[in-house]
Structures are given as C-alpha cells and as structure tokens.
C-alpha positions, -999 to 999 in steps of 0.1 A, spaced: 49 453 -114 45 433 -153 8 422 -161 -3 397 -184 -23 414 -214 -49 389 -213 -65 398 -180 -65 440 -188 -89 446 -215 -121 421 -191 -112 446 -168 -117 477 -185 -142 457 -204 -162 452 -172 -178 417 -183 -191 428 -215 -180 391 -224 -149 402 -253 -119 381 -240 -82 380 -251 -59 349 -262 -53 324 -233 -25 334 -208 6 315 -214 37 336 -194 52 330 -168 79 349 -148 102 347 -120 95 363 -84 83 401 -86 97 429 -71 75 455 -65 76 495 -54 39 496 -46 25 463 -39 27 430 -54 8 390 -58 24 355 -50 2 324 -55 12 293 -66 3 294 -107 15 329 -129 -21 335 -142 -35 334 -106 -9 357 -93 -16 381 -125 -53 384 -120 -42 395 -81 -15 422 -100 -40 433 -126 -65 443 -98 -42 461 -80 -37 484 -112 -66 489 -117 -67 506 -82 -78 480 -61 -70 469 -27 -53 437 -14 -85 420 -7 -96 430 -41 -69 414 -54 -70 386 -30 -105 377 -43 -93 374 -78 -68 353 -67 -89 331 -52 -114 332 -83 -84 328 -105 -71 296 -91 -108 279 -89 -99 276 -127 -60 269 -133 -57 250 -99 -88 228 -92 -70 204 -78 -64 226 -50 -85 253 -40 -117 276 -50 -151 279 -43 -162 248 -36 -141 251 -7 -131 271 21 -104 293 39 -88 316 64 -77 349 56 -57 376 76 -64 413 68 -35 442 80 -36 477 76 -5 488 64 -10 524 80 -21 516 112 -11 480 120 -45 469 124 -54 433 119 -83 413 112 -89 376 105 -116 359 84 -131 319 87 -145 306 57 -144 273 69 -168 248 57 -198 233 83 -213 204 85 -250 199 76 -272 201 107 -279 167 104 -242 152 109 -232 132 138 -205 120 156 -204 88 141 -210 100 105 -178 85 96 -190 47 115 -203 14 101 -232 -2 117 -208 -20 134 -187 10 149 -156 9 121 -142 34 102 -157 35 67 -135 25 40 -113 53 22 -135 52 -5 -172 60 8 -160 86 34 -138 105 11 -154 101 -25 -190 108 -16 -215 134 0 -200 124 37 -170 146 34 -183 176 17 -190 209 39 -208 239 31 -184 258 12 -174 287 27 -149 308 0 -176 327 -11 -189 344 17 -157 348 35 -148 373 -4 -180 391 3 -178 391 42 -140 409 31 -153 429 -2 -175 444 23 -152 460 46 -120 466 26 -132 465 -11 -124 493 -36 -135 480 -71 -172 467 -76 -176 428 -67 -181 418 -104 -149 434 -115 -130 410 -93 -143 379 -110 -136 393 -151 -100 378 -148 -111 344 -138 -141 346 -164 -115 354 -190 -93 320 -178 -124 298 -176 -144 309 -212 -115 321 -231 -92 287 -217 -63 286 -201 -27 266 -210 -26 225 -192 7 229 -172 28 204 -158 16 205 -121 -18 203 -130 -16 177 -158 5 154 -132 -22 156 -106 -47 144 -129 -26 116 -137 -21 105 -104 -56 111 -91 -77 93 -114 -108 80 -100 -111 112 -78 -105 140 -109 -124 124 -134 -153 108 -115 -178 131 -130 -186 132 -160 -187 167 -161 -146 168 -147 -146 146 -175 -150 163 -202 -135 196 -188 -101 174 -183 -94 141 -201 -97 134 -235 -115 107 -253 -88 78 -245 -98 88 -206 -62 102 -200 -56 140 -189 -52 165 -217 -17 169 -230 6 191 -211 2 227 -235 -36 220 -244 -58 245 -239 -85 240 -213 -119 257 -213 -146 253 -187 -173 272 -201 -201 257 -173 -177 274 -144 -176 307 -163 -212 304 -162 -214 301 -124 -183 331 -118 -208 351 -143 -239 344 -119 -214 354 -91 -206 382 -104 -242 396 -110 -260 383 -86 -231 383 -54 -233 355 -29 -272 345 -36 -259 329 -66 -247 305 -42 -262 307 -9 -298 324 -18 -326 292 -15 -330 284 -52 -289 276 -59 -292 260 -26 -317 240 -34 -295 229 -65 -264 222 -43 -279 213 -14 -297 184 -32 -267 172 -59 -246 166 -25 -274 146 -7 -278 127 -35 -241 112 -31 -245 110 3 -246 73 13 -260 75 52 -259 102 80 -271 136 81 -277 146 44 -268 185 34 -304 202 28 -308 241 12 -314 256 48 -273 241 59 -265 266 26 -287 297 32 -277 296 65 -236 296 66 -217 328 74 -184 335 76 -171 345 106 -148 379 120 -121 356 146 -96 370 169 -60 366 154 -37 351 171 -5 376 184 31 369 203 62 381 200 91 361 188 122 384 195 115 418 182 89 411 162 52 404 163 40 371 145 -1 371 139 -24 338 126 -55 328 128 -67 315 158 -97 283 156 -105 263 140 -76 266 128 -40 247 148 -21 266 126 -17 301 147 -14 284 180 12 259 165 32 285 147 34 305 182 47 279 201 72 266 178 87 300 175 84 308 218 98 274 225 134 284 205 132 317 212 157 308 238 178 294 215 205 315 199 193 303 157 216 329 144 247 317 156 237 282 149 227 285 116 209 269 89 238 243 80 237 229 120 220 195 126 217 209 163 195 239 145 175 212 131 178 193 165 163 220 184 132 228 153 121 186 155 124 188 192 100 220 196 76 205 168 69 173 188 60 196 219 38 222 193 17 191 178 16 169 209 -9 201 221 -24 206 186 -39 172 187 -48 170 222 -66 211 223 -76 221 187 -110 220 174 -142 247 166 -136 271 193 -183 278 188 -187 243 201 -154 232 224 -133 247 250 -102 257 229 -75 270 261 -63 295 230 -47 320 253 -33 296 279 -15 275 248 2 309 235 6 316 272 47 331 274 52 314 312 35 282 294 58 285 262 90 287 284 80 258 307 75 236 275 112 251 259 126 238 295 115 204 282 139 206 249 175 193 255 205 205 230 223 170 232 191 146 233 157 141 223 123 142 245 114 103 248 81 110 247 67 143 238 33 147 258 9 170 254 9 200 281 -16 218 304 -18 251 299 -43 276 316 -77 271 309 -68 233 298 -103 218 292 -107 181 293 -118 169 258 -91 153 239 -88 162 200 -67 132 182 -70 126 146 -49 126 112 -54 152 83 -59 140 46 -21 148 37 -27 158 2 -20 188 -21 -60 201 -18 -48 236 -5 -32 266 -14 -19 300 -4 -14 334 -14 -5 370 -3 -11 401 -15 4 436 -2 -15 469 -20 2 507 -32 -9 511 3 8 487 24 -25 470 32 -18 430 32 -37 396 27 -26 365 36 -50 339 24 -53 300 25 -78 282 5 -87 248 4 -106 217 -11 -89 192 11 -75 163 -11 -68 166 -45 -100 176 -65 -113 174 -29 -144 148 -30 -141 144 -71 -177 156 -65 -175 184 -99 -212 205 -94 -213 237 -115 -182 237 -133 -159 232 -99 -149 207 -68 -166 206 -40 -147 199 -8 -137 169 11 -131 189 41 -154 172 67 -129 142 69 -106 167 88 -132 158 115 -118 134 138 -134 102 124 -143 87 161 -158 103 181 -142 90 214 -111 84 225 -105 66 263 -140 74 268 -137 111 268 -156 132 236 -129 146 210 -130 178 207 -129 177 168 -156 151 168 -182 155 137 -210 177 152 -241 194 131 -226 229 121 -194 225 135 -159 231 114 -134 211 115 -98 216 125 -69 227 100 -37 236 100 -39 261 78 -17 291 91 -20 324 70 7 344 86 16 385 94 45 392 105 54 427 119 89 444 129 96 465 161 82 494 147 50 474 134 57 478 97 48 443 80 82 427 71 68 393 61 33 380 45 32 343 50 14 306 41 14 275 32 -3 242 17 0 208 26 -18 196 57 -4 185 92 30 201 71 15 235 72 27 247 105 60 236 105 67 249 68 56 283 82 74 287 106 107 272 90 103 298 66 102 328 92 133 315 114 149 314 78 138 355 69 141 364 113 171 348 127 188 332 96 185 371 74 173 356 40 154 368 16 115 351 13 125 333 -17 157 318 -3 136 309 27 111 291 12 139 271 -1 154 258 31 156 220 34 123 207 50 122 183 80 93 173 103 86 150 130 58 125 117 47 106 149 80 88 160 96 91 128 117 122 116 113 134 79 148 147 61 141 159 25 159 140 -1 185 157 -19 195 178 5 218 191 31 196 173 53 196 139 41 235 142 46 229 151 85 214 120 92 236 102 116 243 136 133 207 139 135 205 101 150 234 107 176 214 131 191 185 106 194 168 109 167 166 66 162 135 68 133 148 87 105 130 91 66 143 105 36 117 115 13 100 145 -13 88 169 10 56 174 6 47 212 11 41 244 -8 45 281 5 39 312 -9 50 346 7 58 383 3 88 393 20 100 431 24 132 440 13 155 470 30 146 491 5 109 488 7 101 470 -20 81 434 -22 98 402 -29 70 381 -45 82 341 -35 68 309 -51 77 275 -40 109 268 -55 100 227 -53 75 230 -82 89 262 -104 87 242 -134 55 227 -127 32 257 -133 50 266 -166 30 257 -195 
C-alpha cells in the first residue's frame, strides 16, 4: 500500500491540531498483501490506509473512511446519514451486521407525506425539508462497531477527516458537477453556500481548495466526547430544534428521538451460490434477499458457458431481476414493525420454484410476487429516490478481517439542510408515500421510530474453504442489488478480477422497461433482447457506483473502484 503523506502526520500527532498540506495524490487500483481499502474517493481511501498502517483493524479503517467521506464526498454520505456494515472475522469466518439506518420521529404518522386532501405532497416540500430527515445513524453504528472490534483509540480515527476539513481538500470534477446539478438543494443552507459556492453563486472551480471549519469543529467534538456529541441531550436539543424548525407538518423531531436512537446488530442474510457462501444485510434492507434471490434463480443455468457477451445471459439476468424485485416490492420493510418473510424469501425450494418461471427463450409476461413460506398479507410497494446520495467502501486488514460498509444520505446532498458542517439525510422519503394500497397497509409505510426500507447491499463472499474472496457493495438506490449481483457473477462465473467485474456493462429491468448501458456491448444486443420478448428497451447511462476488494490467486487484494467515475474523482 502507498499512503498519502498528509494523512500520516495527523495520526502521529493524535489530534494536536498540526496538519499538513491538502491531499491531491491519486493512484490506480491497489494490490496489497496485508490489507487494502476501496472507496469512492482517493482521499478517503488514504484515510483508511493510514489507519491500517498505524495498526488499526478493518473496523477502525472503515470508520475513518466514513468520516473522511463526510468531508470530501458530502453529496453521497456522512455523519448526517446512516448505513449498514458487515464485519467478517478473517480467521473464523464469523459475521456480524450492524444497522445504522435512520429512524422516523416518534410522532411521525403514516400520512406524513400527504396533504390535507390525501394527495402526495410536492417533491420540494417532502424532500427539501425536515419532513424527510431521519435520526442520523452513522455515528452510533461506528461507535457500536468500534466497541466490538476497534484496536486504535476512537479519537485517532477522526484525525484524517479533521485534517481534510480544516486544512482543506481539492475540489474534484465529481463534486463540482454534483454541486452544479443540484443547485437549490446543495446551496439551500447559507452555511453550505459559504463552503462550496463563490460570490457569483456558482460552485467553486475544480482545483479550488475547500475548507469546512465548522465540520472540523464537529469532528473534534465527536473525537473528544464520543457519540454524546451527537446523541447526548445538549447536542440532541440543538439538532432536533434545527430539523423541527424546517418541518412544515406531521410529527416533528424531538431531542428524545435523537437521544433514544440505537444502532442495532442484525442477523445477516447468507445463502449458497454454487460452491460459494454469499452474505448480505437483512431487513430493513432488501439488498441481501434480492441479491440472494437473483443468484439462486440463476444457479441452474451454465452462465460461465454463456459468458458476458451472450444476449441469452443478459436475458436470464434481467428475468431474474424482475422476479426478485416483485418480491422485494411486496414484502420488504423494517422487521421490527412488519413481518418480513426473510427466511422464506431465501428458502432454496422457494427460489427453485421462482427459477422455474424463467424461460431461456422468452420473457415472463408479467413478473409477480410469489408466496414464500411465512409470507404476510401486507404490501410494500413504493419508489426510492434514484439519486446518488450513497457510497460504499470495503476494507480488509492484515489479519484478513473484512468490512463491507454502505453509507448514505439518500439523495444527492440529502435534504439540503446543512447543520454543524454536514448535510442531513432525506432518508424518510424511502418510506412508501401512501400508507395503503388496495385497502391493505403498506409494509414500508411511515411509522414513528421505524426505519425505511433500503436497497443497500453490502456483501461478503466466501469460497468453499471459508476464505473471504470478495467484499463488495454499491450505490444507486434501487440499482444497488443488480449492480452487486452482476459483479458477483462476473467474479464467480466469468472468472474476472474485481476491477474487470465492476467494468461489466449494466442492464436492469425498471418496471416494464429494460435499461441497457449506452456505449457498451449491451447496446448492440438491443435487437437480440427484443427478439427474446423485451419489448420496451431504453439505452442510456448506467446510474451506478460500486467498490470492491477481490482476493487474487496469490492471496493479495485487488482494490477495485467504479471505472465510470475514475476521472471524476481526480482533482
């Protein structure tokens, strides 16, 4: 591994306030024998590498990455949002999953996003206000994980992020474009305007040094006082008052909502795919079950023989998506509030029955949800915001312990509300906007204290010997499970390296329309797929972002990053 010099000194100085010059170095996917980090920004990757170099665990490094991304990737993640983490023991294979998903205020009602006449509120009202903000969970998740698996002091993990916030970081093309494309949201708060925008109202130019001193102050408080700097009564009063003042109707957030927040340990969702064990998140995420279903439904087909350039492979993959997403829409939600038939959804017999619906030579006329063992009668339909307010990062340490962590603020720059130097999420818009469908309660309806359904799919794959071979996850809202399953197939069936698998073209069934990624071999398959029955095909850009670590045959780790935005993150 190579490290950014600007992130080593702060670790040694242990938050003394001494920092070095802004970080600007970038480098290609890394190979490392003793550990590796993959994230959406090289500055955050360097933060994780510096923690590993200082003797930190994979959990320590992942927390440092999350904190650094709060600074350099504010449009996609941070301490104002939440996330899911999988942590695998490299020696025993034991796996634990942490749920840091945001929660609705206790006073929130199922009609939170409806007006007095029962109609869905306009997007600006429901998204760019306190209505959409859930209690942030990333700091609580980090603290819970660190208590279990941290090696370095909690405060040490904040040093790289503090250096970036206070000394500054270079504006890259990706952040600049996101700021420009989301004006009205990114610059909703005056405090955010002063950080990211010039006097002319335009984003600071690419190459500018950006400093976020208010965030530096917040990070220092969290480093010193721990989670109490966010969830303690004094901090909670300030945050709740800010969100409540921006909430036009329904139950407003209170300090008790924040002080009462807890990150939870959940049971992972693990299934077999060929000779491999694939593990992901359970509810409130739908990602783990959706990935498991897609892979399981495809297992009876010889995908390796078909190969990635075969229209028939892509047809089979698209059909599997349609079946998995039909179940996802009907059954997924927060298992603390609704009965989610997780075991039934991944039951081998049920998956085999669903697979039998896939015809290699034709499309399923209408992909409908099945009836897995334990299926409830509630419904769960509802859209997710398809914006890139999510990020994923993967870490493996020298002991072979692995962390797969997906972090989010939901849409780009979340709610647009900017508090204490960071953006607050708009995660509550992941709830279904209407509480009933066909007279039945929707599983993913808003309820006080509930966590909205998610597509996030942090995943860890083991080989037949129990060794970790792939640590992966993605961003992109509802595209996440497809992105992850596609890359897993690339690695396990097509024998690709992790980077090559992430570069595979993208295809997804979006309702009755199939999206094929423009400028790829898939676009040329349009007629072949149409001949198989896919009548509505759209060719366009792939709204995806993924990161992964793959074990090579020599035991080293390949840090793979999303190739579609490689040039965008170079300052």
